[in-house]
Residue frames as qw, qx, qy, qz and C-alpha x, y, z in Angstrom:
[[0.650, -0.737, 0.100, -0.158, -4.89, 1.92, -21.11],
 [0.895, -0.231, 0.183, 0.336, -1.79, -0.21, -21.62],
 [0.589, 0.695, 0.023, 0.412, -0.13, 2.21, -24.04],
 [0.142, -0.908, 0.294, -0.265, 1.52, 4.46, -21.37],
 [0.776, -0.458, 0.430, 0.050, 3.12, 1.37, -19.81],
 [0.845, 0.321, 0.270, 0.333, 4.37, 0.21, -23.22],
 [0.310, 0.874, -0.077, 0.366, 5.71, 3.71, -23.92],
 [0.460, -0.798, 0.367, -0.130, 7.45, 3.69, -20.53],
 [0.882, -0.165, 0.401, 0.182, 9.02, 0.31, -21.27],
 [0.714, 0.547, 0.185, 0.396, 10.23, 1.34, -24.74],
 [0.063, 0.937, -0.147, 0.312, 11.54, 4.68, -23.45],
 [0.683, -0.653, 0.324, 0.046, 13.64, 2.87, -20.86],
 [0.820, 0.021, 0.390, 0.419, 15.75, 1.56, -23.75],
 [0.431, 0.797, 0.158, 0.392, 16.29, 4.98, -25.38],
 [0.450, 0.076, -0.243, 0.856, 18.97, 7.59, -24.69],
 [0.097, -0.616, -0.516, 0.587, 17.65, 10.36, -22.43],
 [0.034, 0.440, -0.169, -0.881, 18.05, 13.03, -25.11],
 [0.193, 0.005, -0.740, -0.644, 15.98, 11.05, -27.63],
 [0.054, 0.356, 0.890, -0.281, 13.03, 10.08, -25.43],
 [0.220, 0.713, 0.427, -0.511, 11.02, 13.24, -26.08],
 [0.096, 0.522, -0.443, -0.722, 12.60, 14.19, -29.40],
 [0.279, 0.063, -0.844, -0.453, 11.26, 11.01, -30.99],
 [0.438, 0.053, 0.598, -0.669, 7.92, 10.98, -29.20],
 [0.747, 0.312, -0.104, -0.577, 6.18, 9.71, -32.33],
 [0.620, 0.334, -0.708, -0.054, 8.44, 6.67, -32.55],
 [0.815, -0.477, 0.116, -0.307, 7.56, 3.96, -30.07],
 [0.967, -0.039, 0.017, 0.250, 10.27, 1.41, -30.90],
 [0.325, -0.806, 0.314, 0.382, 13.83, 2.55, -30.12],
 [0.666, 0.688, -0.285, -0.045, 16.19, 2.84, -33.07],
 [0.440, 0.426, -0.695, 0.376, 19.14, 1.99, -30.83],
 [0.774, -0.523, -0.336, -0.123, 18.46, -0.20, -27.81],
 [0.113, 0.623, -0.521, 0.573, 20.31, 1.24, -24.80],
 [0.780, -0.338, -0.526, 0.013, 20.59, -1.44, -22.10],
 [0.441, 0.128, -0.462, 0.758, 22.89, 0.66, -19.93],
 [0.350, -0.526, -0.032, -0.774, 19.92, 2.64, -18.60],
 [0.843, -0.424, -0.275, -0.184, 19.16, -0.28, -16.29],
 [0.768, -0.063, -0.333, 0.544, 22.71, -0.64, -15.05],
 [0.167, 0.356, -0.158, 0.906, 23.04, 3.13, -14.53],
 [0.533, -0.529, -0.137, -0.646, 19.69, 3.28, -12.78],
 [0.870, -0.342, -0.352, 0.045, 20.53, 0.35, -10.51],
 [0.534, 0.200, -0.365, 0.736, 23.68, 2.16, -9.38],
 [0.333, -0.736, -0.540, 0.235, 21.31, 4.53, -7.63],
 [0.086, 0.826, 0.024, 0.556, 21.68, 8.05, -6.32],
 [0.352, -0.800, 0.274, -0.401, 23.70, 9.56, -3.50],
 [0.052, 0.488, -0.845, 0.212, 25.95, 6.56, -3.03],
 [0.556, 0.024, 0.728, -0.400, 23.05, 4.13, -2.53],
 [0.024, -0.005, -0.864, -0.503, 22.03, 1.52, -5.07],
 [0.540, -0.163, -0.263, -0.783, 18.42, 1.20, -6.19],
 [0.614, -0.179, -0.768, 0.016, 18.24, -2.08, -4.30],
 [0.189, -0.116, -0.590, 0.777, 18.47, -0.10, -1.05],
 [0.351, 0.024, 0.013, -0.936, 15.43, 1.97, -2.05],
 [0.659, -0.112, -0.602, -0.436, 13.45, -1.14, -2.97],
 [0.485, -0.149, -0.775, 0.376, 14.32, -2.70, 0.39],
 [0.029, 0.084, 0.396, -0.914, 13.19, 0.46, 2.20],
 [0.527, -0.033, -0.250, -0.812, 9.90, 0.46, 0.31],
 [0.648, -0.126, -0.735, -0.155, 9.29, -3.22, 1.06],
 [0.301, -0.135, -0.705, 0.628, 9.92, -2.67, 4.78],
 [0.234, 0.083, 0.190, -0.950, 7.52, 0.28, 4.88],
 [0.594, -0.006, -0.426, -0.682, 4.86, -1.42, 2.79],
 [0.582, -0.109, -0.806, 0.014, 4.93, -4.80, 4.53],
 [0.195, -0.159, -0.663, 0.705, 4.86, -3.38, 8.06],
 [0.304, 0.127, 0.109, -0.938, 2.13, -0.85, 7.25],
 [0.591, -0.013, -0.566, -0.575, 0.03, -3.36, 5.30],
 [0.460, -0.160, -0.846, 0.216, 0.15, -5.96, 8.09],
 [0.045, -0.206, -0.530, 0.821, -0.89, -3.32, 10.60],
 [0.393, 0.109, -0.123, -0.905, -3.68, -1.86, 8.47],
 [0.605, -0.055, -0.675, -0.419, -5.21, -5.22, 7.52],
 [0.430, -0.174, -0.823, 0.329, -4.96, -6.84, 10.98],
 [0.007, 0.216, 0.468, -0.857, -6.25, -3.85, 12.94],
 [0.439, 0.071, -0.243, -0.862, -9.03, -3.12, 10.45],
 [0.555, -0.122, -0.786, -0.244, -10.22, -6.74, 10.61],
 [0.304, -0.245, -0.759, 0.520, -10.37, -6.66, 14.41],
 [0.160, 0.213, 0.222, -0.938, -12.21, -3.33, 14.49],
 [0.493, 0.019, -0.494, -0.716, -14.64, -4.48, 11.78],
 [0.460, -0.199, -0.864, 0.043, -15.41, -7.62, 13.81],
 [0.104, -0.266, -0.593, 0.753, -16.24, -5.45, 16.80],
 [0.329, 0.205, -0.034, -0.921, -18.65, -3.27, 14.83],
 [0.541, 0.059, -0.623, -0.563, -20.27, -6.17, 12.95],
 [0.629, -0.162, -0.760, -0.032, -20.64, -8.75, 15.72],
 [0.355, -0.228, -0.645, 0.638, -20.33, -7.16, 19.16],
 [0.210, -0.805, -0.398, -0.387, -22.96, -5.10, 20.91],
 [0.488, -0.254, -0.370, 0.749, -21.59, -2.29, 23.06],
 [0.029, -0.850, -0.372, 0.372, -22.72, 1.10, 24.28],
 [0.058, 0.825, -0.176, -0.534, -22.31, 3.83, 21.67],
 [0.601, -0.006, 0.672, 0.433, -21.52, 1.49, 18.80],
 [0.410, 0.758, 0.464, 0.206, -23.67, 3.49, 16.37],
 [0.079, -0.981, 0.067, 0.163, -21.99, 6.74, 17.42],
 [0.449, -0.581, 0.556, 0.390, -18.47, 5.37, 17.02],
 [0.597, 0.300, 0.652, 0.358, -19.36, 3.83, 13.68],
 [0.265, 0.921, 0.273, 0.078, -20.53, 7.25, 12.55],
 [0.264, -0.873, 0.307, 0.272, -17.29, 8.81, 13.77],
 [0.598, -0.198, 0.658, 0.411, -15.35, 6.22, 11.81],
 [0.504, 0.598, 0.553, 0.287, -17.33, 6.97, 8.64],
 [0.049, 0.992, 0.043, -0.107, -16.70, 10.71, 9.08],
 [0.408, -0.653, 0.505, 0.391, -12.94, 10.08, 9.14],
 [0.623, 0.218, 0.658, 0.363, -13.37, 8.20, 5.86],
 [0.331, 0.839, 0.370, 0.222, -14.71, 11.40, 4.30],
 [0.279, -0.900, 0.117, 0.314, -11.96, 13.60, 5.77],
 [0.659, 0.706, -0.216, 0.144, -9.37, 14.63, 3.12],
 [0.860, -0.162, -0.151, 0.459, -5.87, 13.42, 3.89],
 [0.389, 0.491, -0.064, 0.777, -4.40, 16.87, 3.19],
 [0.391, -0.775, -0.070, -0.491, -6.36, 18.36, 6.09],
 [0.840, -0.541, 0.003, 0.032, -4.55, 16.15, 8.61],
 [0.767, 0.375, -0.202, 0.480, -1.00, 16.63, 7.30],
 [0.095, 0.660, -0.304, 0.681, -0.10, 19.71, 9.35],
 [0.666, -0.570, 0.219, -0.429, -1.61, 18.54, 12.69],
 [0.992, -0.075, -0.024, 0.100, 0.00, 15.11, 12.30],
 [0.626, 0.488, -0.259, 0.550, 3.39, 16.63, 11.46],
 [0.184, -0.690, 0.315, -0.625, 3.25, 18.86, 14.54],
 [0.854, -0.412, 0.147, -0.283, 2.25, 15.93, 16.74],
 [0.958, 0.103, -0.073, 0.257, 4.96, 13.61, 15.42],
 [0.387, 0.644, -0.287, 0.595, 7.52, 16.41, 15.70],
 [0.412, -0.678, 0.298, -0.532, 6.72, 16.97, 19.39],
 [0.907, -0.317, 0.245, -0.130, 7.09, 13.29, 20.25],
 [0.234, -0.673, 0.648, 0.268, 10.38, 13.00, 18.33],
 [0.790, 0.197, 0.580, 0.023, 9.34, 10.71, 15.49],
 [0.477, 0.829, -0.150, -0.249, 10.73, 12.78, 12.61],
 [0.310, 0.647, -0.688, -0.110, 13.32, 11.21, 10.30],
 [0.267, -0.136, 0.942, -0.149, 12.06, 7.71, 11.09],
 [0.280, -0.153, -0.791, -0.522, 9.50, 5.30, 9.67],
 [0.012, -0.307, -0.802, 0.512, 7.31, 5.51, 12.79],
 [0.337, 0.396, 0.184, -0.834, 4.95, 8.26, 11.46],
 [0.481, 0.270, -0.570, -0.608, 4.38, 6.17, 8.33],
 [0.422, 0.010, -0.905, -0.053, 4.02, 2.71, 9.89],
 [0.044, -0.141, -0.796, 0.587, 2.56, 3.04, 13.38],
 [0.445, 0.194, 0.158, -0.860, -0.68, 4.92, 12.44],
 [0.551, 0.112, -0.668, -0.487, -1.56, 1.97, 10.18],
 [0.302, -0.075, -0.917, 0.248, -1.99, -0.19, 13.31],
 [0.204, 0.259, 0.528, -0.782, -5.03, 1.83, 14.35],
 [0.457, 0.514, 0.723, -0.071, -7.20, 0.77, 11.41],
 [0.040, -0.073, 0.433, 0.898, -8.06, 2.23, 8.02],
 [0.482, 0.297, 0.378, -0.732, -11.68, 3.45, 7.66],
 [0.615, 0.366, -0.420, -0.558, -12.09, 2.17, 4.10],
 [0.379, 0.175, -0.909, 0.013, -10.85, -1.30, 5.03],
 [0.181, 0.091, 0.765, -0.611, -13.00, -1.36, 8.17],
 [0.588, 0.329, 0.125, -0.728, -16.13, -0.52, 6.20],
 [0.571, 0.341, -0.649, -0.368, -15.25, -3.11, 3.53],
 [0.255, 0.105, -0.940, 0.201, -14.74, -5.88, 6.09],
 [0.370, 0.133, 0.566, -0.725, -17.87, -4.99, 8.04],
 [0.690, 0.313, -0.161, -0.633, -19.91, -5.66, 4.90],
 [0.527, 0.268, -0.800, -0.102, -18.15, -9.00, 4.41],
 [0.024, 0.059, -0.870, 0.488, -18.66, -10.08, 8.02],
 [0.510, 0.170, 0.341, -0.771, -22.36, -9.23, 7.90],
 [0.709, 0.265, -0.438, -0.485, -22.82, -11.73, 5.07],
 [0.294, 0.186, -0.920, 0.183, -21.53, -14.57, 7.26],
 [0.617, -0.475, -0.512, -0.363, -24.43, -16.47, 8.90],
 [0.353, -0.623, 0.407, -0.567, -24.90, -15.80, 12.62],
 [0.962, -0.193, -0.042, -0.189, -25.43, -19.52, 13.13],
 [0.748, 0.335, -0.403, 0.407, -21.69, -20.05, 12.78],
 [0.016, -0.541, 0.443, -0.714, -21.09, -17.72, 15.73],
 [0.740, -0.369, 0.176, -0.535, -23.70, -19.49, 17.81],
 [0.975, 0.046, -0.218, 0.021, -22.29, -22.93, 17.02],
 [0.543, 0.421, -0.455, 0.566, -18.76, -21.79, 17.90],
 [0.282, -0.531, 0.364, -0.711, -19.97, -20.22, 21.14],
 [0.909, -0.250, 0.012, -0.334, -21.72, -23.46, 22.12],
 [0.905, 0.175, -0.281, 0.269, -18.43, -25.28, 21.51],
 [0.665, -0.601, -0.131, 0.424, -16.72, -22.96, 23.95],
 [0.509, 0.365, 0.121, 0.770, -15.22, -20.27, 21.72],
 [0.192, -0.681, -0.280, 0.649, -14.69, -16.85, 23.28],
 [0.349, 0.888, 0.114, -0.279, -14.83, -13.61, 21.33],
 [0.005, 0.757, -0.559, -0.339, -11.19, -13.55, 20.28],
 [0.388, -0.118, 0.894, 0.190, -11.16, -17.24, 19.39],
 [0.520, 0.628, 0.557, -0.155, -14.38, -16.74, 17.42],
 [0.271, 0.893, -0.163, -0.321, -12.69, -13.96, 15.50],
 [0.114, -0.622, 0.729, 0.262, -9.48, -15.88, 14.92],
 [0.342, -0.052, 0.933, 0.100, -10.89, -19.36, 14.14],
 [0.404, 0.568, 0.714, -0.069, -14.21, -18.57, 12.45],
 [0.268, 0.904, 0.176, -0.282, -14.47, -15.03, 11.11],
 [0.138, -0.740, 0.469, 0.463, -10.91, -14.41, 9.97],
 [0.376, -0.078, 0.830, 0.404, -10.66, -17.40, 7.58],
 [0.366, 0.619, 0.694, 0.033, -14.04, -16.58, 6.04],
 [0.177, 0.950, 0.089, -0.241, -13.15, -12.97, 5.21],
 [0.650, -0.229, 0.432, 0.582, -9.99, -13.96, 3.32],
 [0.425, 0.592, 0.440, 0.524, -11.24, -12.25, 0.11],
 [0.123, -0.973, -0.135, -0.143, -11.72, -8.99, 2.01],
 [0.609, -0.664, 0.249, 0.355, -8.32, -9.33, 3.64],
 [0.648, 0.097, 0.465, 0.596, -6.69, -9.93, 0.26],
 [0.239, 0.805, 0.354, 0.411, -8.45, -6.93, -1.26],
 [0.331, -0.943, 0.017, 0.035, -7.37, -4.71, 1.62],
 [0.698, -0.416, 0.347, 0.469, -3.80, -6.01, 1.35],
 [0.561, 0.401, 0.433, 0.581, -3.65, -5.24, -2.36],
 [0.042, 0.920, 0.217, 0.324, -5.00, -1.71, -1.92],
 [0.519, -0.830, 0.121, 0.167, -2.73, -1.05, 1.05],
 [0.730, -0.146, 0.376, 0.551, 0.31, -2.32, -0.85],
 [0.426, 0.606, 0.370, 0.562, -0.44, -0.11, -3.84],
 [0.145, -0.957, -0.134, -0.214, -1.14, 3.00, -1.78],
 [0.608, -0.720, 0.212, 0.260, 1.97, 2.62, 0.37],
 [0.743, 0.042, 0.380, 0.550, 4.23, 1.70, -2.53],
 [0.349, 0.601, 0.317, 0.645, 3.36, 4.84, -4.52],
 [0.330, -0.899, -0.258, 0.125, 3.13, 7.14, -1.49],
 [0.547, 0.432, -0.085, 0.712, 5.37, 10.18, -1.87],
 [0.181, -0.792, 0.003, -0.583, 4.04, 12.88, 0.44],
 [0.775, -0.627, 0.017, -0.073, 4.62, 11.04, 3.73],
 [0.848, -0.062, 0.021, 0.527, 8.24, 10.02, 2.97],
 [0.329, 0.611, 0.029, 0.720, 8.94, 13.58, 1.82],
 [0.393, -0.800, -0.008, -0.454, 7.61, 14.94, 5.10],
 [0.772, -0.599, 0.172, -0.122, 9.23, 12.52, 7.54],
 [0.901, -0.075, 0.189, 0.383, 12.36, 11.05, 5.92],
 [0.068, 0.963, -0.196, -0.174, 15.47, 13.20, 5.50],
 [0.380, -0.536, 0.700, 0.278, 18.27, 10.68, 4.92],
 [0.572, 0.429, -0.509, -0.479, 18.79, 9.21, 1.40],
 [0.130, 0.201, -0.967, 0.082, 19.58, 5.86, 3.00],
 [0.282, 0.264, 0.783, -0.487, 15.95, 5.74, 4.22],
 [0.421, 0.337, -0.195, -0.819, 14.27, 6.85, 0.98],
 [0.694, 0.245, 0.665, -0.125, 11.68, 4.53, -0.61],
 [0.496, 0.251, 0.629, 0.544, 11.29, 3.96, -4.35],
 [0.171, 0.877, 0.436, 0.110, 8.93, 6.91, -4.85],
 [0.202, -0.933, 0.131, 0.266, 11.52, 9.41, -3.58],
 [0.574, -0.314, 0.563, 0.505, 14.41, 7.66, -5.32],
 [0.490, 0.517, 0.580, 0.395, 12.74, 8.00, -8.73],
 [0.056, 0.981, 0.184, 0.010, 12.30, 11.73, -8.17],
 [0.466, -0.721, 0.302, 0.413, 16.01, 12.09, -7.44],
 [0.627, 0.136, 0.542, 0.543, 16.85, 11.17, -11.05],
 [0.239, 0.797, 0.365, 0.419, 15.28, 14.47, -12.14],
 [0.436, -0.464, -0.144, 0.757, 17.20, 17.66, -11.50],
 [0.269, 0.911, 0.309, -0.043, 15.97, 21.09, -12.54],
 [0.149, -0.894, 0.297, 0.302, 19.50, 22.56, -12.43],
 [0.180, -0.452, 0.793, 0.367, 21.40, 19.85, -14.30],
 [0.494, 0.169, -0.662, -0.538, 20.66, 17.22, -16.93],
 [0.752, -0.145, 0.415, -0.491, 17.92, 14.81, -15.85],
 [0.011, -0.250, 0.947, 0.201, 18.58, 11.12, -16.40],
 [0.718, 0.102, 0.029, -0.688, 15.22, 10.20, -17.91],
 [0.695, 0.243, -0.649, -0.189, 16.45, 6.87, -19.26],
 [0.262, 0.128, -0.849, 0.441, 17.60, 5.62, -15.87],
 [0.377, 0.015, 0.461, -0.803, 14.44, 6.88, -14.19],
 [0.768, 0.165, -0.211, -0.582, 12.19, 5.10, -16.71],
 [0.585, 0.223, -0.779, 0.037, 14.26, 1.93, -16.37],
 [0.086, 0.041, -0.799, 0.594, 13.92, 1.92, -12.59],
 [0.562, 0.055, 0.160, -0.810, 10.21, 2.75, -12.95],
 [0.771, 0.137, -0.522, -0.339, 9.83, -0.52, -14.84],
 [0.417, 0.135, -0.821, 0.365, 11.77, -2.32, -12.09],
 [0.191, -0.044, 0.555, -0.808, 9.55, -0.74, -9.42],
 [0.694, 0.037, -0.152, -0.702, 6.45, -2.12, -11.17],
 [0.508, 0.148, -0.847, -0.047, 7.58, -5.73, -10.71],
 [0.032, -0.079, -0.835, 0.544, 6.53, -6.05, -7.01],
 [0.463, 0.207, 0.198, -0.839, 3.19, -4.38, -7.77],
 [0.677, 0.215, -0.498, -0.497, 2.38, -6.82, -10.58],
 [0.380, 0.115, -0.901, 0.175, 3.60, -9.78, -8.50],
 [0.175, 0.096, 0.672, -0.713, 1.35, -8.84, -5.56],
 [0.600, 0.214, -0.041, -0.770, -1.68, -8.48, -7.81],
 [0.689, 0.191, -0.625, -0.312, -1.29, -11.89, -9.45],
 [0.245, 0.108, -0.884, 0.384, -0.53, -13.51, -6.09],
 [0.158, 0.212, 0.667, -0.697, -3.73, -12.27, -4.43],
 [0.395, 0.086, -0.295, -0.866, -6.23, -11.79, -7.25],
 [0.438, -0.150, -0.852, -0.245, -7.76, -15.27, -6.92],
 [0.182, -0.301, -0.759, 0.548, -8.89, -14.51, -3.37],
 [0.206, 0.140, 0.063, -0.966, -10.97, -11.52, -4.44],
 [0.564, 0.015, -0.458, -0.687, -13.50, -13.61, -6.37],
 [0.281, -0.076, -0.941, 0.173, -13.88, -16.36, -3.77],
 [0.501, -0.580, -0.394, -0.508, -17.27, -16.72, -2.13],
 [0.072, -0.372, 0.628, -0.680, -17.79, -16.20, 1.59],
 [0.704, -0.141, 0.290, -0.633, -21.21, -17.48, 2.58],
 [0.901, 0.204, -0.325, -0.202, -20.80, -20.68, 0.56],
 [0.483, 0.370, -0.690, 0.392, -17.46, -21.45, 2.20],
 [0.261, -0.314, 0.569, -0.714, -18.91, -20.79, 5.63],
 [0.828, -0.036, 0.114, -0.548, -21.95, -22.99, 5.16],
 [0.833, 0.274, -0.479, -0.023, -19.84, -25.82, 3.77]]
């Protein structure tokens, strides 16, 4: 499983013309460090740091929206009783089974009519309306929290929103961390949405920038692309190690204590 990553790392130190010619040799004969400097210079007059910044803006905004809205919606389904809750839960589950490709054309037409093209709005704003997978995940976490905690908080004068903010939200930290990790990964590697909605190189995220190193008409700079691929993995690895401890934390035990 780790071999493709090792091959990517070793190839980032090889000249572009030797990467595939010496496929059987993992260790470079001549270590080329200039791939990183050339890759960091970027494409189209923009350094690779600009593309990383664009990706971080997209990922952070979308992840905050997806996690916060999904937690609030999950609390409503798991704890509140309202008319048609079963029906709306079923509708939410149906959207979970709907392929993303089916919605691309209708969404593009809708965003085009309201003037959102060539901006980050079509990528970020829909995240603030909840993600079905995260909603379902958090509902299962919330249902494991004893109802007695809700009753005790209500007796102490907590309303619904304060109950969610002061009681439920801290106890579902493992679910929030899991959703944040998945959202970060999915947004960071997303290519189809930036391709559809972003037209200016100054707005491109990392996924589109890496593709720009490859050119079917001229010589592709494989060395620089592999070098920047390694650089683009750093935030992903950092996020995983920062949040992994929260995934294995207990919920019911923390609540009862």
